[in-house]
N, C-alpha and C positions, 0 to 999 in steps of 0.2 A: 502492501498499499506506499511504501514512504516513497520506493522511488518511482510508482506513477506517480503520486503528487510533486515527485521534482518535473517528472516531464512536461507536466502542464503549468511549470511556473509557480507553484503552492507554497507560502510560507506556512511548513508546519513544524508542530512537536508533540510526539507522544512519548517525550522520557521523560521519566521521574523526580529526575535533577533537581535537590532544591535549589539550583542556581537558574535565576529567568534566563530565557532564550536572549542570546545574545542582539537579536535584531530588537527586541521588544524593551528592552531601553530608549529613552527622551532623553537626547541631551540638551544641555545649560550651559551658556558660554555667555562672560563678560568682557571678552577678549584678555585678559587674565589667567583665569583659569575657567574649569569647565568641573559642571558635573552631572553625573550617568542617573535618572531616577529609575527606577523599577517599577508597572505595571501595580505593584501594591502599594505603591506611594513612598517606599524607601529608596532613599539617597546613596545609592551602594557605592557609590564613588566620586570623591572629590577631595582634590590635593590644594594644599591651600601654602601662601599666597598664588603660587604660579602652576600652572600645569604642569611642570618636572618636581614641582617640592615630593616628600612625601605624602602621601596618604593619609587624610583625617579618616576618612569613611572608605573599608575597604573590602565591603562585604564581596564586592566581585571576583575577589579573588580570593575568599575563605570567608566562611559563614560566621565567623566570631573576628572580622576585623575591621567591622567598623557600621553603624549603620544609621541614620534618620528618618522618621516616619513621623508622617504628622496627615492626617485623614482619617474615616469612620472607624469606630470602634469594631473590631469581630466580625471587618467584611473586607476581603482582599484584593476580589475583583473588580475592577473600575467597568463602570456603564460606555465610559467613550473616554479617550485621550486626545487630544490635538493641537498643533501649536495655534495661538492667536496668528491669524493670516499675517504673514509678512514679516514673522519673529521669530527669536527662539527661546520666546515665551510658552510656559506647557499649561495648558488646562486640563484637572481631570474631573468628570461629570460620575458622582457615585450614586447610584441608586440602594437604600437601606430600607430594613421594614419601615422602621418607622418615618423615612423621609427622603430627599433629593441633597446631597450636598456637592458643592463647589470649589474643588481647590486650586489657584492659583501659584505657580513657582517660577521664580526667575533669579537667574544674578545678575543683580539689578546694575545700569547704568546713569548717570545722570550730570548737569551743569559739572567741569572741573571746579574744584574750590582754593585751587593753587597748586603745589608740587606734590606731585607723589610720594610718598615715604614708605610705603609699603612695596611698593615696586618702579622703583624710580626709572625714569624714562632717557634713551638715549634719541630717540627721534622726539620731532620738536610734538609738543602737546596738542591733541585736539582738544575743541570742543566740549565734549562729552567723553567723562572717561568711567573705569569702574569704579562702584561704590564698597569694591572691597564686602560685599552683603550675601547673602543666600534668604530671600526673603517668602515666605511663605501665607498664604491668606485663604483660610475656608470660609464658606458663606453657605449658609444653610436657604434653599430654595424652595421649598416643602416640607411642613408638618416638623417633628422634632429628631435630632440627630446630634448621638453621641460623639466626640469627638476623642482621638489622641494623639498626643505627641510623646515618643519616647527617641531621645536623644540619646546614643550608646556611643560617641567617637572610641576610635583606638587608634592614635599616634601612630609617625613610623614603623607604618605598613604592620599597622595592626600590633606591633610590640609594644606598646608603652598604654596601658588602658586608662582611662581621664581621670583625672582628679576633680573633683567640683567644690567650688564653694560660691555659697550665693550670695550676692552683691548689693542686696537691699531687701530691707526689710518685710516688703510686700510680695516677696516669694515669686518677685515678675523678671529675674533675672539672676545667672550664674554665668563663672567662668569654668571655662575648662581647661585643664592645663594638662600636659605631656611629652616630654622627647624633646625640652626646649620651645613646645608651641603651646599658645593661649587663644581658644575664641571665646565670644559669649557669646550666649543663650539670653534673647528678651523675647517676652513673649505677655501678652494680654491675659495670659492663664493663669492659673498657680500652680508653682512648679515643686516636685518633690526631689530628690537626690536617693535614688537608690541603687549605692556601690558606686559602677564605673557607668552609670545610666543618669539621666533628669528623665522625669515623667509628669505629665500631665493629664487630667482627662475632664470635659465640660460638655454640658447639654446644651446645643443651639436649636431657636426655635426661628421659625420660616422669618429673613429680614436679616439675622446676626450673621455679623463676623467675627471670626476673632484670627491674630493672626502669631508666628514666629519670627523670629531670624536670628541667623547668626554672623555674627561681626568679625573680622580682623582687620579692620579699619584700625586709621588711627586713635587712640582716646576708645576703641571699641566703638562706635558711632553709630546709632542703628533707628530704627525705627520707634516714634514717642508711642501710638496707637493704631489700630487696624486702618483708620484712615489715612494716618502716615505712612504704612504699610503699601496699599494700595496704590495711593498716590506714586510711591515710588515704581510698583510692577507698570503700572499706567505710563509713568514718565520713560521706563525699559522699552513697553511697546513704541511708544513716539520714535525714541531711539533709533531701532531697528526699522522702521517702518521709513523713517525719514533716510536711512541709508541705503536700503534697499531700493526706496524712490531715482536715486541716482546710477541705480546698474542699469544697463541697454539690456532690457529682454524684451523681444519680439513677440508679436501677439501670434503666435501659433501654438498647437497641441503641446508643446515640449515646453512649455512657458514654466507651470507649475515646478517640474521637476528642475529646471534649470534655476526656477528661485531656493528651491529648497537647498538645490547645491551651492549658491552665492551664499546663502545664510549661515551653510555649514562651513566655507571655507573661511568668511571670516572671523564665525566663531571659533575657528582652531589658529588664526591668527592673536602672539602675542605685540598687543600694541607698545608695548615699552619701546622693542625693539624694532618692529618690522617683521620679522621670522611668522613661520608658521609651522606648526607642527606637525607630523607626520599621522598622528590619530592621538585620539585624548588617555588612552590607554597604553598598558604593558603588559605583556606575557597572557593575554588573552590568545587560546590556541589556534594556529593554522590545522594542527592532526589534534582530533580529540584526545584527551585523554595521553598525550604523546609530550614530546620533547621543542617541537618549532614554535618557540614561547617568545617573543622579542619586546623590548622597551621601544616602543616610537614616539614618546613624548623630547622627538628632534627634530631640527632641519635636517633635511635630506636636501645638498645641491644638484641631485637629479632632479628633486621634482621642480628646481625655479624656472626652467623652460616652461613646466607646463602648468605651473603657477600664472607666469606673466602670459603667456597664451589666456589663458582662462582671464584672466581680471585685463584684458585689454577687449577682448571679444566682448565682456560684459561695461566695457567704459569706465572700468572704476580703475583711473589712471593716478589716482592719489594712493590706493595700497598696492600698488604697481612700483611707484616711485618708493615708498616706504623700504620695501622688499629688497628692491635691489642699491640701496644704501646703507641696508642691512649685509647684503652681501659684498658692497664697499671696505665695510669697517671690520671683515674677517682675517685674523694671523691666516696668513700663509704657513704653508710646511716649509722647508729649507730650500727645495727646489723652485719656490715660488708658485706651486701649485697650491689648490685647497684640497681640506678634507674631504670623504665624501661626505659628513654631518656637522656640525654644531649644535651646541648647546643652546637654548633661544636667546641666550645672552651673548651667544659669540662663543662661550668656554669650548676647548680645544680637547678636554680629561674627560671622555665618556666612559673610562673603567668599568667593565661589568662587573657585576655581583649577584649574588641570589639568595632569596631569602626561601628557605627550606624549613621553617616553621611555618610556612603558608603551604595550604593545599592546592591552591592552584585551583582554577574553574575547571569547575567536573572533573580534577585529579590530574589537569595536566603542570607537569611540572618540567625544570624547576619556573620558578617567578622569579624572571632577572629585572633587576634593576640599572640600569647603564646600559648601554651596547658596546660588544667588541668589538664590531665590526668597525670601528670608526675610526681608525689605524689602517684598514685594508687600502691594499693598491686598487684599484677603480678606473679604469681609463677612461670613463665616460664622464666625467667628473667635467673636464675641462669642455667637453660639448655641449652639457649641460649649460655651462657658465655662459659661454659665447653665445651662444643663440637665442639666450635670456637676452646679453647684452644689444644684439643686433635688433630683436626685436623692442625693445623700449629704445634704444635709440630711433629707429625708424618710426616710431608710434609719438615721441616726442619731440624727434628732430632737430635731436640735441645730444649729443654724449660728452657728458661732464667731463673735465678734464681731470678728476681723480679718478676715473675707469679707466684711463687709458694705459697707466701702469698695469691695470686687472687685467687687461687683454692682452697684453703682451706676454707677461707672466703665463697665462694659461693656453696660448697659442705656443711659446717656448715647451710648456711643460707636455703639451699634447705630441709637438715634434721630436720631443725626448722619448717617453712613452710608447708610441703608438705599437713600437715593434714589438715588445717586452708581452707576457702573459700576463691574468691577471684574475680577480674571482669573480667579473661578470659583473651585470647590472643586480642580478639577484644574492648577490653577496655570498656566493658557492661557498663554504668553510673546507672544503677538497684543493685541492692540489690547485694552482693555476693553470690557466689555457688560454688560448688566441682568440676569445669568445666573438663571435662577429661583429654583434651590437657594441663592443667596446671599441672597437674598429672601427666601427660605422661612425661611433660618438667621437672620435677623434677627425676621420673626416668631418664632420660637424663643426666641428672646433676650429679646423684650418680654415672652411670656407665661410665659416662666418666673423673670422680674422680677415680674411684676405676680403672682407665686402666692408668691415668697419674699417680697415686701412684706408678704404678706397672711400669712405666717408671722410676720413680727416688728408685724403689726400696726400696719403704715404704710397707712393707707386711704387717706391722698391721692395715694400713689406705685402704690398696687397701683390703684384706678383711672385715673389718668394712662396709666403704660404699659400697661393691659390694652386701653384704647380706640387707643391707637400703635398694638396687636398688630390689631386690628381694623382698624385702616386700611390697613398691611403684606398681610395678605389677602382683601384686596378689591380691591387692587391687583394682587396676583398673579392671582388671579381673571378680572379683567378686559382683562390685556394680556399674561399668561402661560400663557392655555389657545390653542392651534388651533382653528379653524374644526371639525374634528370632536370637541374635546371632550379633546384629551391635553397633559398639561403639556408647554412647550416648553423647550427647551437654555436659551433665553434670549429677551428680547423683540424682537427683529427677523429669527428666524427658526423655520421649523417642525421643525424639525431634532430630533431624539431627543436624548436626554443620561440614562444611566443615574441622576445626582445625583435627579434627582427621584421616584424610589423612597423617597427621604428625607419624601417627604412623606405618605406612609403610617406609614411606621416611627418618624416624630417626631408621629404625628395630626394633622398639619394639614387632612388629610381623611381621613374616617372611612372604614372600607373596604366600605362599603358607597355612598357615592358616584359616581357612573355615570362623572366623570370622573378617579375611582382606581382605579375596576377597565381604562378604556380606557386610562388611561397603561401601567397593570400589562400589558395585553395586547399595548398595540403594539412594550413596548421585549422582552415577550417573545418575539414575532414578527417584529421589523424588527429588531431591534438586537442580533442574536444568531448567533456561526457555530458551528453543528451544535450549538445548545443552552447554548453558553457567551455569557456578557455581555461586549458592548462599552462602555467609558466612554460612546463617542460614534464616530461616524463621521468618520476623520480628512481624507478628501477636505470633508467640509461643515464643518469647524470651522476656524478659525484659531489655531492654538497656534502659531504661532511656528516649526514644524521640519517634516521632511519624514519619509516612512518610511510605513507599517503597524506596529501597535503588536497585540499579543495581547489575546485576551479579558483581561477584569479579572475576578479571581475575589473580591474582594471587593464587586464590583456586582453577581456570579451567588449568591454568600450573602444579598446584597440581595432579590436577587428572590425568593429563597426565602423572607426576611420577608412581603416584599407579598405573594406570593401564598397567605401563611398570611392575611394582615389579611385579606384583599380575598375572602376564603372559597375558595379552591381548595385544599384540603388533601395531596389526593390530586396533585398537579402540585406544588406545595412537597416533600415528600415524593420525588417523582419527579427533580425537581431535587437534592436535597440525596444522594441516592445519585449520582446521576453525580458531583457536586462529590468524596464519597470515594473514589470508583473512584481519581482522579485524582490521589491524595495522593501525594507520594515516599514511594519504598520505608518511611521510616521515619516516615511520617504528617505531614511537613511540608509547608507549602505556599507557594510563592515569591510574587511579586503579580500575574504574571500566569499563563493559558495559551496557548499556542501550536496552534491546533488540527488544522492543518495538516500537521505534525511532531510533534504531541502531544509537547510537551515544556514544561517550566517554563520562565518569564523573568522578568530583573527581579531586584530585589537580594529575600534568603533568608538567616532566614524571615524573613515578614513578617505583621510583629502586626497590621495592619489586616486581613487575608485570617483569621486566627487569631481577632481579634476579632467579624469578622463571620460565621466559624461559630458561636461561641458564641450569639450572638444566636438564628440562622437555628435551629439547635438549639433553643434555648431555647424557642422558639413551636411547634414540631414535636414536643417534650415535653409544655407545657403542652398543646397540642389535644389527646394520647391521655391522657392524664392526666383533660381535661373529659369524654372519651369513654368512658371507664371509670366516671366518676360516674353516668353519664347511664345506665347500663346496667341 
């Protein structure tokens, strides 16, 4: 039954696991940190004050690692959950035996009040910023409803249960402390401390409201009453809608998934520096119960070009410039190249450790903090950075002086590295190989560098880098194409790899080229499970890990783009429709989709998946508009 549901593209779960399905979580953000809210109203993931801080609520990774519920007593299945349209503000409607309840949840945004000393900015401050508050408001719509508040933090990824201290004589506020962190819970309910948790219960009648808020703001500032709490949520709604109004979202059937993807990407952006995290979470498994669990709360350079493409397509040029300025600030390696990933504050050392005391999501271990791939050799990084620079330069019609040294260092890095093996785009932990996608991205690096030199009117470098790009191209076509005319994973195998779809997306081969068409066809027919694309066949690839993984959503979206490029618009549209059907109930995507059980796997929400959705949707919309013009 699960397999049949997967083929239909339905998201179902027959698991008896105590962990909610990954796709059932709602994502909240204030562009400094994010929270995941389970269907039962429990905040199961929140790191404060920033995306990559240790978690204070970590039930996502261990059912004893911290949670925070505010909702109807004794009822765990809501009637409806939805975002306030055009926002990252959540509303949940509950039907209880006594009546109806509406819950509003938001990480609130408000007018800037001065310098942010909690998470200081390196970019120019905007008019609105995070209030460093999680605000929750309940409202009785009908009848009588008993509500409960249960706040049980466990700081430092569950290692330090909270120590509570009441801070007012009216029993409306208490501070939770652990592992060197403190935040304040405030509410208009009467609270009591029970061990490491704080609890409250109260019965609301029709028209009554109640609130609670967690504050890690300076001075623990927060709402003073329910009206103030609701006003903060309404200001947050206004913030998101004003932001989305700046985006160019075409009037098309794909408008709504584009809007949700845009809001998700913005929500994964760290406002103080302009960096974008790859995902909100760490160690959600790619293989159920397995070891393929990674920390994605960092910025990957390979994401940069997809981020810039998406932001410029949506007309979000300010965000694009913020991201490019973050890249320009990064400290390079000794050879002048950039690391494959950095912390959201620009730090280079992302040393990986494990938390073996945590059970992991559905038993998937180890739980990793940090990412050991940060110092890997991955030759695609040069192309990602330079494609971003060219895209941004053409859009802004200006190449800032501070970015030209970055162009030269990345071009020189690609020149020095392209003949060498590396770990590839998927960060394989096996032996280095001559991966085609890495060579391809070195070609991108020199091709884009040549064009940037032309814009700068440096004719000597323009010519030298163009000739180097031609040499790389010739090498790939000589060694990276199998006897049947299909791009290989690497030079010593005929195995397929979805990353070779980038040859179409980056213009390495035109859509009319037979090698490109055969590659797209081979991946579509041989590297898919029930129509969804795998990165590669794990049994054919030395990635240093055990276990089968799910299909990769970014690769499926890449196939949509590649099908459009090689002249298969109907197949592209059908593929995109299949992908849209498996979105989470709130329109979000994780990293992978396990077709056998029709469920999302991997870290969530995944920026790369949403960026690739925007790219694929843009190509579908462009094709539709061109068809309209030809009528």
